[in-house]
Backbone as ProteinMPNN parsed JSONL, in Angstrom:
{"seq_chain_A": "MTSRTGFFVLSGVLLLVALLCVGEGVQLIGTGKPLGIGIGVCAFVIPVIGVWFLRQTVRFGRDSERLARELEAEGGLPVDELKRTTGGRIDRASADEVFARRRAEAEEAPGDWRVFFRLAVAYADAGDTPRARKTMQHAIKLHSTEPARSNA", "coords_chain_A": {"N_chain_A": [[88.741, 83.513, 94.58], [89.338, 87.168, 95.186], [91.801, 88.275, 97.176], [90.928, 91.356, 98.505], [88.388, 91.171, 98.313], [87.717, 88.688, 99.661], [88.738, 89.339, 102.129], [85.983, 91.19, 102.318], [84.075, 88.999, 102.083], [84.98, 87.823, 104.885], [85.047, 90.586, 106.757], [82.598, 90.898, 107.086], [81.239, 88.473, 108.309], [82.522, 88.182, 110.403], [81.313, 90.37, 111.795], [78.378, 90.288, 111.425], [78.991, 87.677, 113.631], [80.009, 88.752, 115.655], [77.768, 90.706, 116.026], [75.428, 88.679, 117.062], [76.617, 87.365, 119.349], [76.579, 89.562, 120.795], [74.211, 89.504, 121.22], [73.538, 87.186, 122.27], [74.931, 87.475, 124.598], [73.367, 88.978, 126.428], [70.81, 87.298, 126.437], [72.021, 86.231, 128.574], [73.14, 87.511, 130.221], [70.22, 88.437, 131.267], [69.414, 85.972, 132.308], [69.788, 86.416, 134.91], [72.113, 84.663, 136.885], [75.152, 83.845, 138.728], [76.632, 82.665, 136.636], [75.832, 82.574, 134.107], [75.488, 85.363, 133.478], [78.141, 86.132, 134.128], [79.612, 84.505, 131.661], [77.356, 86.271, 130.028], [79.403, 88.854, 129.964], [81.904, 88.089, 129.103], [81.155, 88.118, 126.827], [80.436, 90.124, 124.931], [82.93, 90.69, 125.49], [84.809, 89.456, 123.736], [83.482, 90.579, 121.103], [84.441, 93.524, 120.704], [87.025, 92.906, 120.649], [87.998, 91.539, 118.679], [86.575, 93.446, 116.487], [88.445, 95.761, 116.664], [90.089, 94.512, 116.225], [89.959, 94.324, 113.499], [89.808, 97.055, 112.433], [92.128, 97.906, 112.581], [93.228, 96.908, 110.914], [92.068, 98.007, 108.938], [93.237, 99.954, 108.975], [95.578, 99.775, 108.405], [96.071, 98.654, 105.806], [95.015, 101.562, 104.165], [96.347, 103.161, 104.803], [98.387, 102.233, 103.889], [97.79, 102.05, 101.028], [97.504, 104.48, 100.116], [100.509, 105.955, 100.94], [101.818, 104.013, 98.878], [100.371, 105.383, 96.996], [101.64, 107.688, 97.193], [103.755, 107.667, 96.716], [103.606, 106.203, 94.418], [103.339, 108.131, 92.398], [105.394, 110.379, 92.489], [107.318, 108.797, 91.225], [108.822, 106.565, 92.389], [108.013, 103.799, 93.039], [109.022, 100.595, 93.619], [110.562, 98.687, 91.013], [109.301, 95.462, 89.235], [112.257, 93.366, 89.748], [112.832, 91.283, 89.36], [113.692, 87.563, 89.012], [111.609, 84.653, 87.835], [110.975, 81.3, 88.239], [109.779, 78.911, 85.301], [107.277, 78.508, 86.83], [106.255, 80.355, 87.13], [107.451, 80.95, 89.657], [109.047, 83.056, 92.374], [112.163, 83.678, 92.012], [114.678, 82.523, 94.382], [117.014, 83.486, 95.059], [117.407, 85.571, 93.707], [115.308, 87.456, 95.194], [116.565, 87.488, 97.364], [118.959, 88.439, 96.415], [117.664, 90.891, 95.726], [116.601, 92.171, 98.538], [118.891, 92.424, 100.053], [120.097, 95.045, 99.202], [117.602, 96.133, 99.224], [117.336, 96.694, 101.985], [120.121, 97.845, 102.376], [119.586, 100.222, 101.25], [117.997, 100.807, 103.104], [119.757, 101.155, 105.273], [120.824, 103.589, 105.084], [119.421, 105.66, 105.313], [117.855, 106.2, 107.366], [116.059, 107.548, 107.896], [113.515, 108.138, 106.637], [110.749, 107.216, 104.82], [110.162, 105.815, 102.471], [112.271, 104.465, 101.88], [112.306, 102.639, 103.775], [109.581, 101.67, 103.059], [109.182, 100.904, 100.229], [111.859, 97.955, 100.838], [110.16, 97.131, 102.654], [108.345, 95.803, 101.088], [110.242, 94.413, 99.712], [110.285, 92.222, 101.547], [108.458, 90.694, 101.744], [108.243, 90.151, 98.652], [110.245, 88.157, 99.744], [109.145, 86.644, 101.118], [108.608, 86.922, 103.505], [106.254, 87.613, 105.815], [105.386, 88.73, 108.053], [107.58, 90.211, 109.451], [107.336, 91.509, 106.597], [105.211, 93.3, 107.425], [105.818, 94.516, 109.368], [107.105, 96.297, 109.584], [106.699, 98.278, 106.928], [104.405, 99.022, 109.117], [106.435, 100.762, 110.158], [107.273, 102.377, 108.157], [105.034, 103.27, 107.21], [104.9, 105.582, 109.986], [106.937, 106.92, 109.968], [106.073, 108.343, 107.519], [103.976, 109.715, 108.595], [105.07, 110.808, 110.601], [107.044, 113.215, 109.033], [107.895, 116.313, 107.674], [104.988, 118.688, 106.795], [105.141, 118.578, 102.892], [106.091, 121.772, 101.051], [105.05, 123.021, 97.968], [106.091, 124.771, 96.275]], "CA_chain_A": [[88.327, 85.115, 95.411], [91.091, 88.259, 95.419], [92.075, 88.758, 98.557], [89.81, 92.16, 99.148], [86.423, 90.187, 98.25], [87.884, 87.691, 101.177], [88.592, 90.7, 103.427], [85.176, 92.179, 102.821], [83.113, 88.539, 103.466], [85.369, 87.157, 106.313], [85.157, 91.081, 107.711], [81.049, 90.242, 106.815], [80.896, 87.29, 108.964], [82.955, 89.037, 111.56], [80.588, 91.348, 111.962], [77.567, 89.252, 112.347], [78.968, 87.009, 115.066], [79.868, 89.554, 116.639], [76.308, 90.354, 116.98], [75.285, 87.426, 117.477], [77.633, 87.305, 120.594], [75.505, 90.319, 121.462], [73.101, 89.108, 121.373], [73.362, 86.133, 123.274], [75.057, 87.694, 126.117], [72.054, 90.008, 126.981], [70.547, 86.311, 127.133], [72.951, 84.992, 129.429], [73.459, 88.15, 131.659], [69.184, 88.103, 131.173], [68.731, 84.507, 133.44], [70.543, 86.711, 136.704], [72.374, 83.905, 137.774], [76.716, 84.131, 138.21], [77.711, 82.382, 135.907], [75.221, 83.15, 133.157], [75.826, 87.05, 133.725], [80.016, 85.845, 134.243], [79.653, 84.325, 130.072], [77.191, 86.805, 128.888], [79.548, 89.891, 130.059], [82.86, 87.757, 128.156], [79.837, 87.572, 125.305], [80.615, 91.499, 125.085], [84.347, 91.774, 125.231], [85.128, 89.093, 121.931], [82.823, 90.466, 119.535], [84.691, 94.567, 120.961], [88.688, 92.327, 120.156], [87.27, 91.315, 116.956], [86.383, 94.6, 115.475], [88.853, 96.371, 117.354], [90.854, 93.712, 115.164], [89.497, 94.18, 112.331], [89.361, 98.432, 112.724], [93.618, 98.006, 112.639], [93.495, 96.33, 109.574], [91.193, 98.822, 107.887], [93.425, 101.818, 109.031], [96.732, 99.732, 107.686], [96.057, 98.887, 104.462], [93.869, 102.143, 103.857], [97.487, 103.928, 105.753], [99.971, 101.406, 102.937], [97.474, 102.761, 100.235], [98.207, 105.87, 100.788], [101.974, 105.176, 100.854], [101.87, 103.331, 97.206], [99.707, 106.0, 95.571], [101.738, 109.095, 97.052], [105.334, 107.193, 96.068], [103.342, 106.117, 91.878], [103.098, 109.934, 91.671], [106.45, 110.45, 93.134], [107.914, 107.554, 90.357], [109.645, 105.207, 93.267], [107.581, 102.045, 93.374], [109.951, 99.494, 93.468], [110.222, 97.822, 89.949], [109.366, 94.07, 89.696], [112.832, 92.896, 88.774], [112.804, 89.963, 90.443], [113.372, 86.431, 87.868], [111.139, 83.517, 88.651], [111.25, 80.617, 87.989], [109.198, 79.174, 84.364], [105.94, 78.054, 87.184], [106.541, 81.674, 87.951], [107.748, 81.517, 91.647], [109.789, 84.087, 92.647], [113.499, 82.405, 92.399], [114.457, 82.867, 96.32], [118.29, 84.061, 95.306], [117.055, 86.484, 93.496], [114.649, 87.598, 95.768], [117.043, 87.879, 99.047], [120.036, 90.007, 95.993], [116.867, 92.289, 95.875], [116.469, 92.312, 99.672], [120.286, 93.063, 100.774], [119.879, 97.013, 98.267], [116.693, 97.749, 100.082], [117.907, 96.599, 103.496], [121.029, 98.802, 102.701], [119.379, 101.808, 101.424], [116.569, 101.304, 104.18], [120.061, 102.088, 106.995], [121.92, 104.828, 105.104], [118.636, 106.635, 104.781], [116.573, 105.528, 107.838], [114.117, 108.402, 108.791], [113.23, 108.143, 104.6], [109.487, 106.484, 104.506], [110.251, 105.813, 100.817], [112.84, 103.28, 101.268], [111.525, 101.027, 104.238], [107.955, 101.256, 102.515], [110.762, 99.015, 99.236], [112.072, 97.895, 101.814], [108.465, 95.997, 103.414], [108.269, 95.116, 99.578], [111.664, 93.74, 99.801], [110.711, 91.514, 102.715], [107.083, 90.213, 100.948], [108.614, 89.67, 98.073], [110.797, 87.656, 100.365], [107.737, 85.784, 101.455], [108.994, 86.875, 104.96], [104.884, 88.774, 105.09], [105.659, 89.623, 109.504], [109.104, 91.953, 108.813], [107.29, 92.701, 105.565], [104.48, 94.082, 107.897], [106.362, 95.407, 110.862], [108.111, 97.171, 107.833], [105.114, 98.809, 105.795], [104.379, 100.389, 109.514], [107.829, 101.798, 110.321], [106.88, 103.718, 106.966], [103.197, 104.21, 107.761], [104.789, 105.862, 111.034], [107.997, 107.569, 109.28], [105.844, 109.38, 107.096], [103.232, 110.902, 109.266], [106.362, 112.379, 111.401], [107.273, 113.471, 108.224], [107.245, 117.597, 107.578], [104.647, 118.514, 105.475], [105.881, 119.156, 102.036], [105.366, 122.941, 100.144], [104.626, 123.416, 96.732], [106.343, 125.879, 96.119]], "C_chain_A": [[89.456, 85.341, 94.959], [90.83, 88.392, 97.066], [91.222, 90.181, 99.189], [88.606, 91.616, 99.302], [86.616, 89.136, 99.751], [88.024, 88.676, 102.102], [87.364, 91.284, 104.049], [84.171, 90.615, 103.368], [83.672, 87.882, 104.549], [84.56, 88.706, 107.698], [82.904, 90.767, 108.16], [80.3, 89.431, 108.285], [81.361, 87.803, 111.012], [81.848, 89.558, 112.619], [79.38, 91.403, 112.661], [77.69, 88.13, 112.851], [78.663, 87.9, 115.688], [77.963, 90.048, 116.985], [75.412, 89.534, 117.678], [75.381, 87.15, 119.052], [77.454, 88.392, 121.236], [74.916, 90.136, 122.409], [72.825, 88.448, 122.29], [73.918, 85.886, 124.64], [74.143, 88.822, 127.0], [71.344, 89.094, 127.359], [70.72, 85.837, 128.596], [73.08, 86.054, 130.557], [71.306, 88.13, 132.534], [69.091, 87.395, 132.009], [69.574, 85.162, 134.934], [71.279, 85.248, 137.052], [74.333, 84.25, 137.773], [77.589, 83.871, 136.92], [77.277, 82.245, 134.397], [76.237, 84.459, 132.986], [77.865, 86.704, 133.846], [79.835, 85.725, 132.007], [79.358, 84.959, 129.606], [78.777, 88.419, 128.588], [81.671, 89.303, 128.729], [82.279, 87.608, 126.942], [80.476, 88.969, 124.138], [82.324, 92.148, 124.877], [84.297, 91.048, 124.142], [84.569, 89.552, 121.314], [84.213, 92.617, 119.544], [86.528, 94.017, 119.867], [88.502, 91.927, 119.112], [87.3, 92.915, 115.96], [87.633, 95.162, 115.703], [90.474, 96.239, 116.051], [90.931, 94.211, 113.727], [89.266, 95.627, 111.859], [90.899, 98.54, 112.19], [93.621, 98.048, 111.232], [93.601, 97.073, 108.137], [92.502, 100.01, 107.574], [94.869, 101.097, 108.325], [96.708, 99.133, 106.206], [95.786, 99.873, 104.08], [95.425, 103.15, 103.673], [98.724, 103.551, 104.152], [99.43, 101.507, 101.157], [97.962, 103.521, 99.151], [99.754, 106.237, 100.413], [102.048, 104.944, 99.13], [101.528, 104.232, 96.549], [100.996, 107.551, 95.678], [104.036, 108.329, 95.894], [104.927, 106.76, 94.075], [103.91, 107.645, 91.342], [104.511, 110.508, 91.376], [107.526, 109.628, 91.89], [108.955, 107.109, 91.06], [108.964, 104.583, 93.836], [109.132, 102.107, 92.543], [109.369, 98.8, 91.841], [109.903, 96.318, 90.39], [110.565, 93.669, 88.899], [113.609, 91.476, 88.902], [112.637, 88.822, 89.422], [112.489, 84.9, 88.669], [110.997, 82.638, 87.707], [109.599, 79.93, 86.514], [107.85, 78.353, 85.256], [105.819, 79.428, 87.49], [106.631, 82.034, 89.568], [108.936, 82.101, 91.411], [111.609, 83.423, 92.543], [113.855, 83.653, 93.328], [116.247, 83.424, 95.943], [118.358, 85.645, 94.372], [116.295, 87.896, 94.234], [116.01, 88.64, 96.998], [118.764, 89.259, 97.824], [118.698, 91.236, 95.787], [116.776, 93.386, 97.025], [117.029, 93.1, 100.262], [120.06, 94.792, 99.709], [118.713, 97.117, 98.869], [117.602, 97.42, 101.344], [119.424, 97.791, 103.42], [120.926, 100.37, 102.884], [118.432, 102.534, 102.209], [118.744, 102.161, 105.737], [121.235, 102.682, 106.39], [120.825, 105.593, 104.905], [117.071, 106.082, 106.227], [115.469, 106.059, 108.019], [113.704, 108.358, 106.946], [111.958, 106.932, 104.866], [109.677, 105.846, 103.234], [111.039, 104.559, 101.164], [111.987, 102.245, 102.282], [110.106, 101.045, 103.543], [108.611, 100.353, 100.881], [111.301, 98.393, 99.791], [110.875, 96.249, 102.326], [108.296, 95.094, 102.115], [108.964, 93.983, 99.491], [111.22, 92.364, 100.54], [109.232, 90.423, 102.081], [107.424, 90.04, 100.479], [109.352, 87.995, 98.41], [109.668, 86.644, 100.617], [107.86, 86.256, 103.914], [107.838, 87.834, 104.905], [105.199, 89.252, 106.929], [106.289, 90.742, 109.328], [108.2, 92.353, 107.734], [106.07, 94.069, 106.398], [104.694, 94.667, 108.742], [106.838, 96.532, 109.65], [107.567, 97.841, 107.669], [104.594, 99.807, 107.611], [104.933, 101.219, 110.194], [107.533, 102.927, 109.42], [105.736, 104.271, 107.793], [103.959, 105.467, 109.188], [106.216, 107.401, 110.919], [106.916, 108.691, 109.229], [104.725, 110.163, 107.901], [103.713, 111.677, 110.611], [106.395, 112.915, 110.421], [106.885, 115.029, 107.816], [106.632, 117.419, 106.889], [105.141, 119.151, 104.29], [105.428, 120.436, 101.085], [105.649, 122.871, 98.987], [105.372, 124.242, 95.76], [107.658, 125.785, 95.564]], "O_chain_A": [[90.331, 84.595, 94.518], [89.851, 88.56, 97.794], [90.862, 90.093, 100.363], [87.914, 91.619, 100.32], [85.78, 88.953, 100.637], [87.156, 88.713, 102.975], [87.192, 91.694, 105.197], [83.61, 90.609, 104.464], [82.866, 87.295, 105.271], [83.969, 88.508, 108.76], [82.288, 90.541, 109.202], [79.311, 89.687, 108.971], [80.84, 87.765, 112.127], [81.621, 89.263, 113.792], [79.075, 91.974, 113.708], [76.747, 87.349, 112.726], [77.582, 88.13, 116.231], [77.23, 89.745, 117.927], [74.793, 89.767, 118.716], [74.462, 86.808, 119.796], [78.055, 88.481, 122.307], [74.883, 90.332, 123.624], [72.025, 88.8, 123.157], [73.76, 84.983, 125.461], [74.415, 89.311, 128.096], [70.873, 89.287, 128.48], [69.972, 85.318, 129.424], [73.132, 85.669, 131.725], [71.026, 87.93, 133.716], [68.563, 87.972, 132.96], [69.897, 84.428, 135.869], [70.498, 84.662, 137.801], [74.783, 84.878, 136.815], [78.573, 84.391, 136.394], [78.08, 81.893, 133.532], [77.374, 84.514, 132.518], [78.606, 87.573, 133.386], [79.937, 86.69, 131.251], [80.029, 85.232, 128.61], [79.084, 88.872, 127.486], [82.292, 90.016, 127.941], [82.847, 87.004, 126.032], [80.832, 88.849, 122.965], [82.804, 93.204, 124.464], [83.759, 91.663, 123.222], [84.893, 89.088, 120.221], [84.736, 92.908, 118.468], [86.993, 94.538, 118.853], [89.486, 92.246, 118.445], [87.982, 93.22, 114.982], [88.231, 95.088, 114.629], [91.269, 96.981, 115.474], [91.934, 94.415, 113.043], [88.537, 95.69, 110.869], [91.0, 99.338, 111.258], [93.939, 98.993, 110.51], [94.282, 97.05, 107.111], [92.74, 100.665, 106.559], [95.419, 101.906, 107.577], [97.719, 99.381, 105.549], [96.289, 99.792, 102.959], [95.642, 103.771, 102.632], [99.529, 104.301, 103.6], [100.162, 101.218, 100.211], [98.476, 103.409, 98.038], [99.937, 106.911, 99.399], [102.352, 105.84, 98.342], [102.067, 104.331, 95.447], [101.252, 108.285, 94.723], [104.858, 108.576, 95.011], [105.559, 106.916, 93.03], [104.561, 108.065, 90.386], [104.811, 111.014, 90.294], [108.654, 110.116, 91.822], [110.064, 107.176, 90.53], [109.006, 104.552, 95.066], [109.827, 102.749, 91.755], [108.21, 98.506, 91.548], [110.118, 95.904, 91.529], [110.438, 93.538, 87.682], [114.671, 90.954, 88.562], [111.562, 88.855, 88.824], [112.752, 84.337, 89.732], [110.895, 82.935, 86.516], [108.484, 80.415, 86.707], [107.26, 77.532, 84.555], [105.005, 79.586, 88.399], [106.165, 82.89, 90.32], [109.731, 81.816, 90.515], [111.918, 82.552, 93.356], [113.638, 84.865, 93.299], [116.728, 83.856, 96.99], [119.202, 86.538, 94.448], [116.578, 89.062, 93.959], [116.196, 89.829, 97.256], [119.31, 90.293, 98.209], [118.985, 92.431, 95.72], [116.809, 94.615, 96.957], [116.59, 94.085, 100.856], [119.682, 95.615, 100.543], [118.495, 98.279, 99.211], [118.632, 98.073, 101.514], [119.687, 98.484, 104.403], [121.4, 101.235, 103.621], [118.063, 103.706, 102.284], [118.82, 103.084, 106.548], [122.378, 102.515, 106.817], [121.13, 106.508, 104.14], [115.891, 105.773, 106.059], [114.345, 105.597, 108.217], [114.188, 109.391, 106.485], [112.313, 105.777, 105.103], [108.798, 104.985, 103.189], [110.531, 103.51, 100.768], [111.245, 101.34, 101.9], [109.561, 99.95, 103.681], [108.331, 99.172, 100.677], [111.574, 97.572, 98.915], [110.915, 95.02, 102.294], [108.14, 93.874, 102.143], [108.541, 92.848, 99.269], [111.794, 91.351, 100.14], [109.419, 89.21, 102.168], [107.863, 88.997, 100.963], [109.178, 86.981, 97.735], [109.677, 85.695, 99.833], [107.347, 85.911, 104.979], [107.986, 88.829, 104.195], [105.216, 90.482, 106.993], [105.871, 91.881, 109.123], [108.071, 93.576, 107.682], [106.033, 95.27, 106.127], [103.86, 95.491, 109.117], [106.442, 97.618, 109.224], [107.79, 98.653, 108.566], [104.424, 101.025, 107.541], [104.424, 102.183, 110.766], [107.522, 104.116, 109.738], [105.555, 105.185, 108.598], [103.201, 106.434, 109.254], [106.313, 108.439, 111.574], [106.679, 109.56, 110.068], [104.704, 111.382, 107.727], [103.228, 112.556, 111.324], [105.394, 113.627, 110.509], [105.689, 115.219, 107.599], [106.812, 116.487, 106.106], [105.607, 120.279, 104.455], [104.458, 120.241, 100.353], [106.835, 122.576, 98.841], [105.154, 124.275, 94.549], [108.273, 126.806, 95.258]]}, "name": "protein", "num_of_chains": 1, "seq": "MTSRTGFFVLSGVLLLVALLCVGEGVQLIGTGKPLGIGIGVCAFVIPVIGVWFLRQTVRFGRDSERLARELEAEGGLPVDELKRTTGGRIDRASADEVFARRRAEAEEAPGDWRVFFRLAVAYADAGDTPRARKTMQHAIKLHSTEPARSNA"}
């Protein structure tokens, strides 16, 4: 199963569970008992948090893909220059070397979303997913505040 397929399956399950929670919440509130009302209200809050998280994840993926398409059109996507083991895994020393170069580029151009996009890819290649995500969010933020280029 691809990650995209898995995402859609889990998203569907999340939405189904959210609907079930809301239905149970309505029934609990309908009991008229203070404890039932309290649990029923919680049954409304939990799906809201889940749907908010799903929305943020979809938005992040959409924005990341948009940046990748734009960078590809400019010819600036990072090339895969990583050495791999015979089993196909990324060589750690190779990932560290590429990461050091990407980090230096980001330090030289702190306002360029392109270098932060490439740095996020280097973080992901090095296996540091939380920093990769945070760096990609920074690239998205820089891109959104970048003045529009004129085609003239």
